[in-house]
N, C-alpha and C positions, 0 to 999 in steps of 0.2 A: 370438412368445414372450410370456408373461405378465409383467407389470411390477407393481412395488410402490412406494408413496411412501416415499422414504428421507430426502430433505432437506427440512426445513420451510422456510417462507418467509423468516423472519429470517435463516437461514443462507444462502439464495440471494441475498437482497438484499445481504448483507454481501460475498459473492463478487463480485457485479456492481460495487458501489460500490468495493470494494478495487482491483480491476483497473482500472476506470475512472479513479479518482483518480490511481493511480500512473502510468498511461499519459499522463494529462493533464499531470501535473507533469514527467514525463520529456520529453514532446513540447515543452514550454515551453523546458526547459534546451537541448535540442538546436536548436531553431529560432529562438528569440527571444534577442536580444543582452541580456546581463546589465545593461546600462545602460538598457534600454528600461523604461518604466512598466509594461508588461504583464508584465514578468519577476516582479513582486511576486506574481502569481497563483501561481506556482510554490510559494512559501511558504505561501500561504493554502490551497492544495490539500493541502499536506503537513499542516497542522494539522487539517483535516477528516478526512484519512486516519488520523490518530493517534486522533481520537475514535471512528471506526469500528471500529478495531482494538480499543480499550478495551471497547466494547460487545460486540464478538464474543467477547472474553476472558470477560466476564461470562456471555454465552450459553453459553460452552463449559463452565461449571459447572452451569448451571440448565436448559439447553435439552433438546430432544428426544433420543432415544437416540443417533443418529449425529452430532448437533451437539456432543455432550459430548466433552471431551478424554479422557475415560476410555475412549471407544471407539477412540481412535487407537492404532495399533500402532507403538510407539516403541522397540522393542528393536533395536539395531544389527545383531544377527544376523538378525533377521527381514527387515531391509532388504536386507542383502546376499544373503540366500537369495531374496528376492523379484526382485531385479535378475538373478540367475543364471537363475532360472525364466522371467522375462519374455523374455530373449534366446532361450531354447530353446523357448519357446512353451508352457511348462508351468506357468506361474504360476496359482495357484488365484484364482478370482473371489471378491470380498468385496462385501457389500452396502453397507458404509460406506467410510471412507477406507482404502485399502491402505497398506502401509508407506511407499511413496515419497510419496504425497500427504500422509500424516500428517506426515512429516518436513518436506515442502515447506511446509506450512501453518504449522507452529510457527516454522520459521526465517524465513519471509517476514514473519510477524507481528512477530517479535523485531526483524528488521532495520528494519521500517518504524517501530517505536517508537524505534529508535536514530537513524534518519534525522530523525524529528521532533525528538528531543532535541538532536542536533548542530545541526540547522537553527535551532532556537529559540535556542541558545547563540551561534550565529553572528550572528543578528539582534539579539541583546542586547548586542553590542559585542565579541564574541570571534571574529570571522571568521577571522583568520589561524591562531588556536589550533585551531579544529574543522574547518576547510575540508577538510584531507586526510582526516580521519576520515569526514566526510560523504561525500566522493567514493568512498572504499573501500566504505562501506556500500551506497552506490547501485550500484556496479558488481557487488558481491557479489549484491545483490537481483536485478539483471538476469540474472545467470547462473543463479541458482536458478530464477527465473521461466521462463526459456527452457527449462532442463532439464526443468522440471515440465510445460510444454506438450508438449515432445518425448515425455516419458513417456506422457501422456494419448493422443497420436496413436499411439504404438507399441502401447499396451495395446488401443486400439480396433481396430487392424489385426490384432492377434494373436488377439483374442477376438470379432471381429465385433460388438463392443459399443460403442455410441456413448456412452461415459460422460461425455463432454463436455456432452451434453444434460441430464445429470442435475442440473447446477446451473442450468438453465433451467426445466425442468418438475418437478424434484424426484423423478424416477422412475428406477428401474434394473430390469434384468431379474432375475427371481426367482433367488435363491440358496438352495438347500435347507437348511433348518435355521436360517435367519436371517430373522426377522420384520421387517416394515416398520413404519412409524409410521401412526398413525391421525388425526392432526391436523396442520394447516398453521401453527397459531399466528398467524393473521391479525392479531389484536389486538396481539400482540407486535411484528409487523412494522410496524404503523402507528405504535405508540410509538417504535420504532427510527427511523422516518422522521421523526417529529415532533421527536425529540431532535437528529437531525442537521440538520434544517431550522432549528430554533431557534438551533443554534450557528453555522450559515451566516449567519443573520439578524444575529446578535450580531457576527459578524466584519465583516459589511458596514457596520453602524452605527458601528463603532469603527476602521474603516480610513479614513485620510485620503489620497485619491488624489493631492492636490497635493503633499504632502510624502512620500508613500509610507511612511507610518508606521501602525503598529497598536497600539492601546491594549488590552493583554490581561493579565488577572490583575494589575493594579496596575503593569504595566511598559509602557514605550513601546519597541516594536520597530521598528528601521529596516529595511524590507523591500527598499528600493532607494535609489538616489540621487535626490533631489529636484532640480528645475531649479535651485533656489538653490544647492544644494551643488555641482552641476556647474559653475555660473557661479563660484562661489567657488574651486573647484579650477583652473578655467581662469585665473582672475585670478592666483592664486598661481604657476601656470606661466608666465604672461606676464611677471609681476614678476621671476621668477627669471631668465628668458631675458634681460630688459631689463638686469638687474643684470650678467649675464655679458657682454652686449654692451658695457655701460659700462666694465667692467673691461678689456675687450680694447682699447677706444679709449684 
């Protein structure tokens, strides 16, 4: 079956980085103890993810046909109709984002910005205030992501159409009456990578691994407990215990 170019290179780069950064941050939370120095990379990945989303939002207004938010189908009625038709195998194929993927993309981008904001506020000295909100946003993101992947698999099985590959090679099977794009915007993709790379470099230069602090936008963010802080807490605990022992004696 004939294919057309649908997704430009910046859009595909965003998709790959978005998924990779979230999975990396999620892996750290689940596998690494929050008192480990390596846990700080969870916050660092979250900051990079926020930048990537901001760049994608800009591209959503000025990018190619199917990268723009104006091409997304965001009417609730269309979403419920799509789910009903998908279950029965009658859902119409679309060249760009279908109603489900349109909603999933918008919701996950919004949630990721919420995660970055609450994470930033937590590291700025408000951990107890925003920790529950951060966890709620993370769990909601995970549910939406799993639902999105399940939808892609179901769509692929129903239509015998490997739409998951479209975010790798940018191509989809032809849909009558819907034109493809004629440019990949490689220059924009290089600029996109350059901005992300410069931000990562900036984070690296301003992150102090010995104290697990990050200097960002004129603020010092505490990304984890430094060895000195841990010793201080341990000393406080021992002093308290000694005091109690003395009282008992």
